[in-house]
N, C-alpha and C positions, 0 to 999 in steps of 0.2 A: 438228596444227600448222597444216595448210593452212587449216583453218577459222578459226583464230585470226588468220591474216593478213587475214581478211575484216573485221577491225575497221576496215580502211580504207574500208569501205562505210558511209556515213552516210545513213540513210533510204533513199530510192530514188535518191539522187544519189551519184555516184562521187567520193569525195574522192581527192586525189592521194596516192599512196603516200609521197611525200616529206613531205607535211604530217602524215600519220599517224605516220611515223617520228619526226618532230621532236617531236611532242607525246605520243606514246603508246609510244615505244620502251622496252623494258625495260633499265634502266641498272644491273642487278644485277652485282656483282662477286663471283666465287666464289673462295674461298681454302681451302686445306688447312692445318689447324693440327696440327702434329706435335710431341708432347711428348717430350723426351729427358732423360736416357738412358732409352730405351724398349725396349732389349734388355739385360736385367739392369741393371747399373750401368756398362756399357761406354761410356766417353766417346768412343771412337774412331768411333762411329757417329753423329756429329753433335753431340757435346758435350752441354751441358745448357741447358735453357730451352724456350721454346715457339717453334718454327720455323714461319714462315708462308710458304706457297708459292702463287703465282698460278696457279690452275687454267687460266684462259682464255689464258694466255700461256706455254704450254709448261712449266708448273709451275716457273717460275723462282723462285729464292729472293727473298723480299721483305724479311724482317727476322727478328730474334731478340728475343723478349720475355723479359727477365729476371724471375725470381720469387725469393722467399726460398728456395725449394727448390733452384733452380739456382745460387744464390750461396753455398751451403754449401761448406765446404772439400772435402768429399767428397759430391757429390750422390747421393742415394739413388735406388733403382730407382723409376721411374714405373710405377704399377700399373694405372691406368685413367684415362679421360678422357670427359667428356660435356659437353654445352652446352645452353643454352636461349636462343634468339634473342630471345624476347619480353622476358626480363629483362636481356638483354645480358650473360650470364655464361658463362664457361667454368669447369668444375670438373676438378680432377685429384687423384689420390691417389699417395702414396708408400707405403711399408710401414707407416707409422705416422700419417700426417697427411692431412687433407683440405683442399684449397685452393680458394678462389673468386677468380676474376679477372674484372675488368670489361673487356669486349671493346672498349669505346670508349677509355677512359682507359688501358687496359692495366696498371692498378694492381691489386695483390693486395688484395682487400677484407678477407679474413680467412683464418686458418688454424686448424684445429681438430685435436684428437687424440682421436677417438672411442675408446671402451673396446675394448680388444682389438686395436687396430691397424686397418689399412685395406687394401683390395684393389680389384678391378675392380667399380665401382659402376654404377648406372643412375639415370636421372632420369625422373619421370613427364612425359607430354607437356605438362601444364599448367605445368611448371617449378616445382612447389611442393615436391615430395618427392624426396629422394635415398635410395636403398637402398644402403647401404655395407657390404660384408662386412668382418668382422674379418679379420685376417691369418691365414687358414687355421685359424681357431678355430671355436667353436661357434655364433656368432651373426652376424646381420646387424643393423645399426643403422639405423633409420628416422630421417632427419635433415631438419629444416626447411631447405630450400634457400636461403631468404632470409637466415637468421641463422646457420646451421650448428649450431643447438641440437638435441640429441637429442629424439626424440619417443617412440620405443618400440623395444625390442629384439625380435628374432625368433630363437628358438632352433631350430636344426636338428641340431646336433652332427654336422655333415657335413664339416667342414674348409672353411669358407666361402671362396669364390673368385671365381666369375663370376656376373654379374647381368644379366638382359635383361628389359625392360619390353614388354608387349604394345602394339600400335599404338593400341588404344582406351584405354590407361592403366589398365585395370581389374585387370590381373594382373601380378605380378612373379615372374619365374622365377629360382630360386636354385639354383646348381650348386656342389657341394662336392667337394674333392679326395679325400675319404675315404668317399664314398657312391655307390652305383650308382643312387640315387634322385634325381630332379629335383623339388625342392620348389616349390610354387606358392602364392604369398601373395596375398590380397585387399588391394588398395591402399587400401580404405576402412577396413577393420578391422585391418589389419596382422597378420592371422592366417593360418596355413597352412590352405588349403582343399583341397589335393590333393597326393598324392605320385605321381609318374609313374615307372614302371619296375617292377622293377629292370632296368637295362641290363646289358650284359656286364661292365662294369668301372666304376671310379670315373669320374665325369663331369668332362670337361675342357671346352674351349670348345664352345659350342653356339649355335644360333640358332633362331628361331621364325617361323613364317609369319604373314602379316598377319591371317588369320582366326582365329589362335590354335587351330588344329586339329592342327598338326604341329610337333614339335621335331626338329631335326637335330643329332646329338650326337657329338662326338669322345669316345672312351673310351680308357682306358689299354690299351696293347699292340695297338691296331688301326690299321692303315694303311687308312683309310677312315672310315666313320661308321655310326651306327645312327639309325633313325627311330622316334620314339614318337608314338602317337596321344594328343593332349592331351584328347580328349573321353572316351576310355575309360581313359586312364592306362596303357595296355599298349604294349609294344614291338611294332613292326610289321615292321621289316626290319633286316638287317645287310648293309651294302653295303661290299664290299672293293675296294680298288684292284687292278687286274690289270696284269700286265706289268712290275711293279716289285717289288723285294724290300726288306724293312726292313733297314737297315744301322745304322752308328754315328750317334748323335744327340748333338749338342752340348748341347742345352738341353731342359728340360721333361720328359724321360724318357718321351716319348709320340710315336710316329711321326707322327701327325696332330694337331697342336696349332693348329687354326685352321680354321674353316668359315664359309661365308657363302652366303646366298641372294642372287641378283640381285634387285633391287627388284621385277621383274615375276614372280619366283619360277619362271621357266622353267629356271633352271640352279642347281645346287649346285656351289660351288667348295670343294675341301678341300686343305689343304697337305700336303706330304710332305717332312719335314726331311731324311731320309737321302739322298734323291735330288735334293734342291734343286729341287723342282718344285711346281706347283699343278695339280691334276687337276680337270677340268671334267666334270660329269655332267648329262645331260638329265633335268630334273625334270618333264617333261610326261608321262612314263610312270612306272609304279609296278611295282617299285622303280626308282629312277633308274638310268640306264645311262651308263657311262663313255664319253666321246666324244673327249676331247682332253687333252693335257698340255703345260704350258708351263714351260720351263727358266728358273731364276732364278739370281741371282748369289751367293746365300748360302742357308743353311738357313732356311726361312720358319717363323714361329711364329704367324702371324695373317693374315687376309684380310678386307677390307671393300670397300665400293663407293661410288661417287659417288651423290648423290641421284637423278640422272637415269638411273643404271644403265649409263652408257656407258663408265665407267672402273672398273677394279679396282685395289686398292691392297694388295699383299702387304707384309708387314712388312720385306721386304728392300729396299724403296724404289723398285722399278720401278713404272711406271704402264702398265697393260695396257688396250688397247682391247678391250672385251668382245665386240664384233661380229667383229673380225678375229682376235682372240686374239694380237695382236702387241704387243710392248713399244714404247710411243711416247715414253716419257721415263723419266728416273731422277732421283730426288731427290738433290740435293747442296747443302751449306751454303755460306756466304759464302766459305769457304776451299777449296771444291772437294771437300771430303770427302763420301764416300757417307753418306747419311742412312738409317738403318734404325730402325724403331720399330714396336712393336705397339700404340701409343697415338696414334691420329690421328682427327680429326673434321673434316668439311667444314662451313664457315660461309659464308653469303651476306650481303653488305652492299649497302645502297642508301642513297645520300646520307650515307655515313659511319655508318649504323646497321645493326646485324645484323637480318636479316629472316627467315632460315631456317637450319636446321642439320641435319646428318646424324647418324649414329650410329657409334660405334666398332665395333659389331657389324654384320655384313652381314645385316641383318634383312629379311624379306619385307615388302612394302608393299602387297600386294593384299588388300583388305578388302571386306566386304559393301558394295556401292555406297552404301548409305544409312546405314550405322552411324556414320560420322563426322558426317554431317549430323544424324542422330537424336540423337546425343550433345549437340548444341548446341540442340535444339528448346526446352528449358525457358527458355533465354535469349532466344529469338526471339518467344515469345508469339503464335503464329500463329492460335490458336483462341480468344483471349479479347479480341476487339476491343471488347466491351461492358464490359470490366472498369473499375473505378474508377481504376486506375493505367494511364497511357499509358506504354508502354515504348519507349525508344530512338527517339524521333521525331527526325528529322534536321533540321538547320538549317545554312545557310551564313552566318556572320556577315558583314554588310556595313557598311562605314563610310560613312555618309551625308555627302555634301559633302566627303569626304576629310578629315574632322576629327571629333574626339570618339570616344566609345566605339563600336566596332562592335556591331551588334545583329542579332537575328533574332527571328522570331515563332513562337509555338506555335500549333498549329491550334485548341486549346481553351484557355480560361482555366484557370489552375492555382491550386489552393488551397495546394499545397506542392510545392516543387522538391526532388526526391529525389536525383538524380545528373545530372551533365553530364560527358561524356567526349568525347575526339576520336573521330571515326568509326572510326579504326583501333583504338581501345581502348587506345592506348599512353599517353594522358594523361588524368588526372582533374582537372577544374577545381574549385577550392575554392569552394563556394557561400558567398556573402557577401563574398568578396574578389575572386576571379578571374571570377566570374559572378554577376550580380545579377538577381533577378526584379523587374521594374518593378511599379508599383502597379496597372497595368491587368491584371496576372495573366497576360499573354500575351507581353510583350516581355522578352527576355533581353538584358542589357547585359554586354559584355565589356570591362572597363577595360583601357586600353592597358598599364598597368604590370604586368598579368598576362601580357603577351606572348601574346595569343591569335592563332590563325591566322585571317585574314580577307581579304576582297576589298574594294578601294576602289570606290566608286560610279563613279569616272571610268574604271575599267577595264572596265566592262560592255559598252561598244560601241566597240571599238578601230577605228582607221582601217583602211581596206581593205588587205588583204595584210599586216597586222601579224602577229607571232608570236601563237600561241594565239588564232586567229580563224578564222571561217568566214563567208562572205558569204550574205545580208546582212540588215540590219535593215529591217523593213517601213517603207516611205516614206522610207528614208534609204539609198540605194544606196552612198553614200560611206562608210557605217559598216558594220562587220562585227559579228558576234556573238562574245562571249567563248566560246571553245571549248577544252575540254581533256579528251580521252578518257583512258581508262586510270585512273590514280589521281590525276590532277591535282586534280579537285574533291574526291575522297575525302579527300585529305590536308588539305583546308581546311575540312572539315565537322565538325560536332559532333553528338552525339546526346543528347537530354534525356529523362529519366524523371521523371514528375510525377503528382501526384494531380489529377484533373480537378475543377473547381469545381462543375460541374453534374452531377447523376447521369446514368448511362447509361440507355438504354431498358431498363426492367425486364422487358420481354417476352422470354422466351428465344428465341434464334435456332434455327430448325428447318431441317433439311436439305430439299433440294428433292425431296420424296418423289414428287410427281406427275410431275416432269420427268425425273428420273434414277433411276427405280425399279430398273432392272437393275443399275446400278453399285452402288447402296447395298446391294442384296441380296447381291451378290457379296462386297462388303467385309465385311458383317456375318456372312457365312458363313465368312469367313477364306479365301476362294478367291483364287488369283492374279489380279492385275489388270495388264493391259498398257495403258499410256497412250501414245497417239501425239500428237505435237506438230506442228502446222503453223503456221508463223509467221515473223517477221522477226528482226532483230537483237536486239530486246528479249527474245524467247523463246529465242534462242540464248544470251543471257546477257551481252551486251557491257556492260562497266563494272560488273558485279558484282565484288566484291573478289576472289573466288576466281579469276576469269578473268584477273586482272592480278597474281596472287600477292601481294596486299596483305592485311595483317591487317584484319579477323578471318577472311578467306578464306571468306566466305559465298557459297554458290552462287546461281545465278539462280532465279527463281520456279518453273520446272518441277521442279527437284530438291527445292525446299522442299515443294512440294505432294506429290510422290511419297513423300518421307521422312515427312511428317506423316501421310499416309494409312496407311502401313505401321505407324507407331508407334501410331496411334489404334485401328486395327482388327486389328493383328497379322496382316495379310493381305500376302503377298508382292507387291510392286509393282515392275514393270519400266517403264522409260521409254525410248521411242523418239523422239528429238528430231530432226525433219526441218527445223527452222527454219534459215534462212539469212539473213545480213545483206543488206539491200537488197531483199528480196523484197516483192512486193505480193500481194494476194489472187489475182491472175491466175496468179502462180507457184505458189501453193498448189493451184489447180485443176489445173495442168499436172503437178504432182507427186503427185496423188492416188493413182495406181496404186502408186508406190513406198511411199507412206505406208501404204496398205492391205496391202501385202506384209508389213508388220511384224505383222499380225494383232492390232490393238488392239481392246480392248473399250470403251475410252473415248478420244475424240479431243478435244483442246483446239485450237481454231482462234483464232488471235490475230493479226489484221492491223489496218490502219487508219492507222498512223503514216506509211507510205509511200504511202497512197492518198488522204489528205485533200487533197493538193495538186491533185488532179483536180477537186475541188469537184463531185462527182457521186455522191451517196449512192445514187441509183437503180442506177447501174452497180455500185456496191459490193455492194448487196443482191443483184443478179442473179448476180454472180460467186460470192458466198457461197452462194447457193442452188444453183448448179451444183456446188459442192464438196459440199454436203450431199447432193444427189441422187446423186453418184458414190459417196459413202460408203454410203448406204443401199441403193443398187442392188447393191453388193457384199455387204453384210451388214446387213439391217434391224435386227439386234439391237444394233448399235453405237450408243452414246449420244454426244452431242456437247455440249461447252461452248463457246459463242461468247464470246470475251473482247473487250469494247470497249476501245479504246486509252486509255492515259494521254494527257494533254494535252502537246503540244509547246510550246516556249517561245512565248509570245504575241507576242513582237517579231520572231520569225523569219519570213522571207518564205515559207518552204516549209510552215509548219504553221498555216494560218489557224484561229484559235481557234474561230470560229463553226461550223466544219464538224464538229468532233468530236462534239457532241451529235447532229447530224443523222445521222452515220454510226452512232452508237450506236442511234438510233431505228430505223434501217434493220435492224440486227441484231435488235432487239427484236421486229420484225414477223415474224421467222422462228422465234421461240421457240414450242415446242409440246412435248407429251410426247416425251421422247427428245432434246430440244434445249433447253438452258438458256442463259441469258445471265448472264455475270459482268460486272457494270457497273463496270469500273475507271474509266471516264470520269467517272461521278458521284463516285466516291471522290476522284479527283484534283480535281474541281471543288470539293468540300467542303473539301479541304485548302487549296486556294489562295484560299479566302475570306479567310484571314488571312496565309497564307504567301507567300513569293516563289517564282517558278519555280525558282530555283537551289537552294532548300531540298531539293528532291526529285530533283535531276538527277544523272546520272552523268557527263555530258559537256558540260552547259551548254545542250543543244538538245533532244534527243529520246530519250534513254535514261534509265531510272531508276537511282538509286543503290541501295545495299543496302536502305535503308528502303523505297524505291519497289518493289523486288522483293518485300519483305515485304507491302506493300500489295496487290500483284498476288496473291500466294499467299493472303492472308487472304480476298480477295474470292472467289476460286475455292473455297477451303475452306469458306466460309460455305454453299455449296451441298451440301457433302458431310459435314461434321462438326458435330455438335451442340455 
């Protein structure tokens, strides 16, 4: 978190924290959506409907959303809830129906009655598929989340009941009331691919860790839980609660009916109905060790956690601080009644739109650091820069003279426009009506009646000290530069996919065999590779969508490079990123010992943006040579990639355009076997032959946007991947 505050550093110049806060602050609102009646059909615990609580303001009651289910004469039990922020939907089930609710309009979009009834379901991370158990019968129904239409049944004959999806979306875990086996389905084929167990009794609530290697399972008659190995399918441990005895249970017929992992997976929380408690176990040891118990106001039957892991939500309605283990709030409705429910999910909003959601299950969220990125690689096209199709090139539509259709230019002439979307991926522009390809093959026009996002030409150079500005324009000290860190530009940009009119270079791209032989040999042998990063705010990742929690949550170029290398070579790659916003090459030299303490085999050195203002390429070369000398004095086997900088905005006083090529040439003079140059400067220069500086910007001045980070990654990967 401390590093993220360094977003206030722009280049080598310190921006005021108030400016950064005004333009880059996270305006996310967090809410807890609680669906009732969520304790059987008991209306005394909050009535019926979807109750919304403001997490950031003491979990105060905000509103009650009525649904067809809540308006019935006798509302049925709510059996499960899940949400998908990308599509803006919340789903819930009763014992017989599945409902879809629009989170913005709060209207029920549809209700369906799947065969065999409904129970506690789950949704794939892409928001496309719902796995809905029948009501304690033989099957799960796979359902299209958009339409509610059935896709396929999955038969387990286990008394279908609880459903958990893996973090990567590849597996769905199916637990039934009448079987000691946990069934595992492949979400592509909708077929059972594994049976885990048997456990000591029928499976009740359970959860799964982020790496999908462990399942933590409540079973009948056990005060505690069992742990299963999801790789071998065998039971590992039986963990019993100590110091408490099983007594009378009001509901579920199971002493522990509720279990969750904290998102960091360091603790397991399991409920205890008879003793009205939740017990906390240390999960950093194996088997987990009991360490604390928290008294509750009623018999609990569920537990889940906030997305950040700081809060725990038992079904009894208390809000527990996970660090102190103290109760910090208790849910109550508009009439002051206690709200209890086993069906709740956290949803985040920004500017009135849902942007993130949690899970009704307390699932683990620790994954292989690259798996989430690797899953997105096919859509990023990091290794096919010579392909006929140009994928997701960014533009910032500008309205010339503040009138007419906003427009933007492609880097290359297009023979065919394939797709145009918002940079967030949340909107697709209709080709032919909402976006037009001009006859020159490069200009995209966005008719105003299509309501595009755009920037007016008159906004580019605001008066000094205006909002969304930073001083100053070259030759015009009275004018500032349009500046918007975070997601300001991201929300106004589009991405275009098109077929290029002229063919790409037919000569295959070859890795830098002579310059980086040791790195390539290590990767080809499948050996682990540690990459060290020495750089500034660009390498740290500022204004990549992942760092500002904006869709599509793409990380910065270092993570893209590491993930692509691991995917291409199946070689374990670790990343040690020492980059700091505001740093110059001189800081990198001073930090060399700490960088080398990470024991990298490959070092990526990426400076220049904060150095060009000196207008001294000889100094830059000397400083870079000092860093190289330190690296090779410590270990001559370490190979280095020198990355020349992207171009800063040509109109900004601090980034003289003519200096970037000179600084790049200074780096080129240092290239030799073991030291390669990734020439991002030339890539940027080529792009800007047709494009505007703002087409590639993340902040308007000197940071790349998502597409710019992909350009960085592609340029580096050109040296390493064929």
